[in-house]
ROMAR-103138 format. One record per residue: residue in three letters; x negated, y, z negated of N, C-alpha, C, CB in turn. Coordinates in steps of 0.1 Angstrom, whole numbers, plus 5000, padded with zeros to 4 digits. Atoms other than C-alpha are relative to their C-alpha. Glycine has a CB too. Layout:
N
alaXYZXYZXYZXYZ
...
This chain:
133
met499850124992193795047713498849995010501350005007
ala501150004990191195157739498649984993500050145007
ser501350035007188395157713499849864997499950094988
lys500150145004189194807703499649925013501349944995
lys500350074987188994687740498550035003500950055011
trp501449964998185694877743499149924991499850154998
leu500850085010184294697712500049855005500650014986
val500050144995185394357726499149985012501549965003
ala500850014988183794427759498550014997500450115010
leu501449985004180594547742499549874994499950124991
arg500450125006180494227722499749895010501049954989
trp500250104989180894017753498750035008501249995009
ile501249964993178094207770498749974992500150155004
thr501250015008175694187741499749874993500050114990
phe500250125009176093837727498849925004501349915001
ile501250074996173393677748498750084997500049975015
pro501249935004170793957744499850004985500150145005
ala500250005014171493967707499549864995501450034993
ala500450145003171093587705498549985003500849905007
phe501450014996167693607723499150084990499850065014
ile500849915009166393897701499949934986500650144999
cys500050065014167493727668499249875000501449984996
ala500750135000166093387679498550035001500449925012
trp501449974999162793547688499450054986499750115011
leu500449955013162593737655500049894990501050114995
ala500050125009163493417636498849925002501349925001
trp501250084997160693237654498850074994499949985015
leu501249935005158193507645499949994984500150155004
val500050015015159293507608499649874995501350044994
val500350135004159193137604498549965003501049895006
phe501350044995155993087624498950074991499850045014
tyr501049935007153993357606500049984985500150155003
leu499950035014155293287571499449864997501450004995
asn500650135001154392917576498450015001500549905010
gln501549984998150893017589499450064987499750095012
leu500649935012150393247559500049914988500950134997
thr499950095012151593007532499149885001501449964998
met500950114999149592727546498550044999500249935014
ser501449955001146392927549499750054986499850125010
met500249975014146893057513499849884992501250084995
arg500350135007146892697502498849935004501249915002
gly501350064995143592637520500149905011499449934988
met499950094988144992437549499650075013501549965001
asp500449954987143592477583501249985009498849935006
thr498750014993146692557604499849955015500650145001
asn500350064987144992427636499949854999498850065006
asp499950145001144892077622501349945005499749954985
phe498850064993147391827636501350024992499749865003
leu498850005008149891797607500550144997499849924988
pro499549865003150092167597500650065013498950084994
arg499649944988150392267633501349945005499049995012
leu498850074997153092007639501250054992499849844998
thr498949955008155092127610500450145004499550014985
val499749864997154792497620500850005014498750085001
glu499450004986155692417657501549954999499249915009
val498750065001158692197648501050104993500049864994
leu499249925008160092427621500450135008499450044987
ser499849874993159692757641500949995012498750075003
his499250014988161192627673501449954997499349905010
ser498750045004163992447656500950114995500049894989
val499349885005164992757638500450095011499250084989
met499749914989164792957670501249955008498850005009
gly498950054993167192727688501350014992499849855003
gly498849995008169592717659500550144999499849954986
val499649865002169593097654500650055013498850084996
phe499549964987170193147692501549975001499249945011
val498650044999173392947691500950064989500149844999
tyr499349945011174493077657500450145002499349984987
ile499849854998174093447664500850025012498650075001
gly499249984988175393417699501549974998499549925011
ser498650045002178593247688500750104990500149864995
his499449915009179093497660500250145006499150024988
val499949874994178593807682501250005010498750045007
ala498950014991181093677708501350024993500049865007
pro498849965007184493817699501049894998500750125007
asn499050115001186593507705499549885008501450045005
his500350134994186493147719498649954995499950025016
arg501350035006183593077695499649855002500150034985
lys500450144998183792697699499549985014501249914997
val500450024987183492717736498650075002501050065010
val501349924999180692987733498949924994500250144994
thr501150085007178792757709499649895010500649944987
tyr500450114991178892467734499350065013501249925004
leu500649944989177992697763498650054997500850125006
leu501449965004174992847745499149894998500150094987
thr500850125001173792507736499649945013500849894991
ala500350054986173992397772499050095006501349995009
phe500949904995172192717781498649974995500450144997
ile501350035007169392637756499449875006500149994985
leu500550134994169092277770499550025014501149905000
leu500549974987168792417805498650075000501050085008
ile501349925001166092667796498949914995500250124990
ala501050085005164192417775499649895011500549924987
gly500450094989164292167804499250065011501349945006
phe500849934990163092427829498650034995500750135004
leu501349975006160292527805499149884997500250094988
ala500850135003159292167797499449955013501049904994
phe500550054987158792087834498650045003500950045011
pro501449964998155592297838499149944989499950155002
ala500850055011154492177804499649865002500750024987
val500350144997154691817815499049995011501349935005
ile501050004989152791897847498650034994500450095011
gln501349965005149992067827499649924988500150154996
arg500250095012150291807799499750084987498849915002
asp500049915012150792077772501049944990500350155003
trp499150085009152191847745500650094990499249894993
trp499449915010152792137721501250075006499050104995
ala498949944993154992307746501249915002499650065013
ile499050104999156891987752500749984987499449875005
leu499450015013157391947715500950124996498949984989
gly499249885003158592307712501349995008499250125004
ser498750014992161192237740501049904993499749965014
ile499250105006162391937722500650054986499249874997
ala499649955013162592117688501050115002498850064993
val499049904997164492417703501349935004499550095012
ser498850074997166992177718500649944988499749905011
ser499450075012167391987686500650104990498849934993
gly499449905009167892307665501350055006499050114999
ala498749954994170592427690501049894999499850035015
gly499050125001172192077689500549994986499349885005
val499550015013172392077652501050104997498850014990
val499149895003174092407650501349985008499450145004
ala498950034992176392307679500949894994499649975014
tyr499350115006177391997660500750044987499149884997
gln499449965012177992157627500950125000498850044990
tyr499249885000179592487637501549975002499550095012
pro498650024999182892357651500749914989500349935014
asn499450085011183292107622500250084988499049894998
gly499849925011183292397598498949994990501349964993
glu501150015010179992307581499250135000499149885004
ile500649874999178692647592501250105001499050025012
asp499049905000180792967586500550045014499650124992
asn499549964987183093047615500350145000501349925004
């Protein structure tokens, strides 16, 4: 009985760090695999359309993985956790977009929008049963 309580407490403590780590790893994998496959096809990844594709895909996956992993690591109240993690991502993206707007870093603004969109897609699909609960 005590070990089960300890496991539940551990899952509540680690669900946000696990979500951050997995989201960052997902971003790395998608970003570098897209860079690699595009460069193997002879595309310059610094051109507008290839960079747009890489930025949107990698950041969208990052937002989605953050919400998905966080809601799966949390031991219960998964629907509420899903919505709270999505709100958390929206707040972080908003705070990080503010300096990007001031510096006119359009790629960072696009990344903030893509992270928010990826999190929103998972938050919409998860409670409806379209993603495994």
